[in-house]
C-alpha positions in Angstrom: -89.4 188.7 -34.4 -91.2 190.0 -37.5 -93.9 187.5 -37.0 -94.5 188.6 -33.4 -94.5 192.3 -34.6 -97.1 191.4 -37.2 -99.5 190.0 -34.5 -99.1 193.2 -32.5 -99.8 195.3 -35.5 -103.0 193.3 -36.4 -104.2 193.7 -32.8 -103.7 197.5 -33.0 -105.6 197.7 -36.3 -108.5 195.7 -34.9 -108.9 198.2 -32.1 -109.0 201.1 -34.5 -111.1 199.8 -37.3 -114.7 198.5 -36.9 -114.4 196.2 -39.9 -111.5 195.3 -42.0 -110.2 192.5 -44.3 -106.7 191.2 -44.8 -104.9 190.2 -48.0 -101.8 188.1 -47.3 -99.4 188.4 -50.2 -97.4 185.1 -49.9 -96.1 185.2 -53.5 -92.5 185.3 -52.2 -93.1 183.0 -49.2 -91.5 179.6 -48.6 -93.0 176.8 -46.7 -92.5 177.6 -43.0 -90.3 175.4 -40.8 -91.9 173.3 -38.0 -90.8 175.8 -35.4 -92.3 178.7 -37.3 -95.6 176.8 -37.8 -95.7 176.2 -34.0 -95.1 179.9 -33.3 -97.7 180.9 -35.9 -100.3 178.6 -34.3 -99.4 179.8 -30.8 -99.6 183.5 -31.7 -102.9 182.9 -33.6 -104.5 181.4 -30.5 -103.4 184.5 -28.4 -105.1 187.1 -30.7 -107.4 189.4 -28.8 -111.2 188.7 -29.4 -111.7 191.9 -31.3 -109.4 190.6 -34.1 -111.8 187.8 -34.7 -114.9 190.0 -34.4 -113.7 192.9 -36.6 -111.9 191.0 -39.4 -114.6 190.1 -41.9 -112.4 188.3 -44.6 -108.9 187.0 -45.2 -107.4 186.2 -48.6 -104.2 184.3 -49.0 -102.4 184.8 -52.3 -99.6 182.6 -53.6 -98.6 181.3 -57.0 -97.2 178.1 -55.4 -99.6 175.2 -55.7 -97.9 173.5 -52.8 -98.4 176.5 -50.5 -102.1 176.9 -51.6 -102.6 173.2 -51.0 -101.1 173.5 -47.5 -103.3 176.5 -46.7 -106.4 174.7 -47.8 -105.4 171.6 -45.7 -104.7 173.7 -42.6 -108.0 175.7 -42.9 -109.9 172.5 -43.5 -108.3 170.8 -40.5 -108.6 173.9 -38.3 -111.5 175.9 -39.7 -111.1 179.7 -39.6 -113.8 181.7 -37.9 -113.6 184.3 -40.7 -114.5 183.9 -44.3 -111.4 183.2 -46.4 -110.1 182.6 -49.8 -106.9 180.9 -51.0 -106.1 182.5 -54.4 -103.3 182.2 -57.0 -103.3 185.9 -57.9 -103.8 189.3 -56.4 -106.2 190.0 -59.3 -108.4 187.2 -58.0 -108.2 188.2 -54.4 -108.7 191.9 -54.5 -112.3 191.9 -56.0 -113.2 189.1 -53.5 -112.0 191.2 -50.6 -113.7 194.4 -51.9 -117.0 192.5 -52.2 -116.8 191.3 -48.7 -116.0 194.8 -47.4 -119.0 196.2 -49.4 -121.2 193.5 -48.0 -120.1 194.3 -44.4 -120.7 198.0 -45.0 -124.2 197.3 -46.3 -124.9 195.1 -43.2 -123.7 197.9 -40.9 -125.8 200.5 -42.7 -128.9 198.3 -42.5 -128.4 197.7 -38.8 -128.0 201.4 -38.1 -130.6 202.6 -40.5 
């Protein structure tokens, strides 16, 4: 149920914000079961188009080398439509996210200006 709620929340955010980035803190996450992976894939495919348009970057953070390797494999096999980073620490991911947001703001300012 929390996974379904997450997808509803992301859709709501995407309708309110013109551009945003997501930092997934997976430091306490465990490898998902097969049924949870299927649900995640299904819900990801059902996301409204504005989610893909408005999200400019996604960073996944986990200290687990196994989970990082799984994320890299998944994003290699099914490429994401948004720029992404798989990082070991929050300290690595936050500046990357901030730079993507600054870059997006500059692009919007140039288009409007």
